[in-house]
C-alpha positions as CSV (number, residue, x, y, z in Angstrom):
1,X,106.6,99.6,60.8
2,X,105.9,95.8,62.1
3,X,103.5,95.5,65.4
4,X,104.8,94.7,67.9
5,X,102.1,91.9,69.4
6,X,101.2,92.5,72.8
7,X,104.3,93.3,74.4
8,X,103.0,94.6,77.8
9,X,105.3,97.9,79.4
10,X,106.7,96.6,82.9
11,X,108.5,100.2,83.6
12,X,109.7,99.0,87.2
13,X,110.8,95.7,85.6
14,X,113.3,97.0,82.8
15,X,116.6,95.2,84.6
16,X,116.2,91.8,86.0
17,X,118.8,92.7,88.6
18,X,117.0,95.7,89.8
19,X,113.1,93.5,89.4
20,X,115.5,91.0,91.7
21,X,116.8,93.0,93.9
22,X,113.6,95.1,94.5
23,X,111.5,92.0,95.5
24,X,114.0,91.2,98.2
25,X,114.0,94.1,99.7
26,X,110.4,93.3,100.2
27,X,110.4,90.0,101.6
28,X,112.5,90.7,104.7
29,X,110.4,93.3,104.9
30,X,107.6,91.0,105.0
31,X,109.3,89.0,107.7
32,X,107.7,88.1,111.1
33,X,110.2,86.9,113.4
34,X,108.5,83.5,115.2
35,X,107.2,84.1,118.5
36,X,108.7,83.2,121.8
37,X,106.2,81.3,124.1
38,X,106.6,79.1,127.4
39,X,106.2,76.2,127.5
40,X,103.6,75.8,128.9
41,X,102.1,78.1,125.7
42,X,103.9,75.5,123.8
43,X,101.4,72.8,125.5
44,X,98.4,74.2,124.9
45,X,99.5,74.3,121.4
46,X,99.9,70.9,121.0
47,X,96.9,69.9,123.1
48,X,94.4,72.0,121.2
49,X,95.8,70.9,117.3
50,X,95.9,67.4,119.1
51,X,91.9,67.5,120.2
52,X,91.1,68.6,116.8
53,X,92.8,66.3,114.8
54,X,90.8,63.3,116.3
55,X,87.8,65.1,116.0
56,X,87.8,65.5,112.4
57,X,88.9,62.0,112.4
58,X,86.1,60.4,114.4
59,X,83.9,62.7,113.1
60,X,82.0,64.6,116.1
61,X,81.9,67.7,114.6
């Protein structure tokens, strides 16, 4: 008898093609469509980001 070493059993990844296919399906399920924002909402987000950067740069936390 020969020693197999530290090989781990991977029952669901025994076929690499199957593993790749399953990973693609999982990734597709995790995708979230981008939100639809109004112009006003985009401006508010932009203003908040600029204000935060300014506060960080000036050290007025």
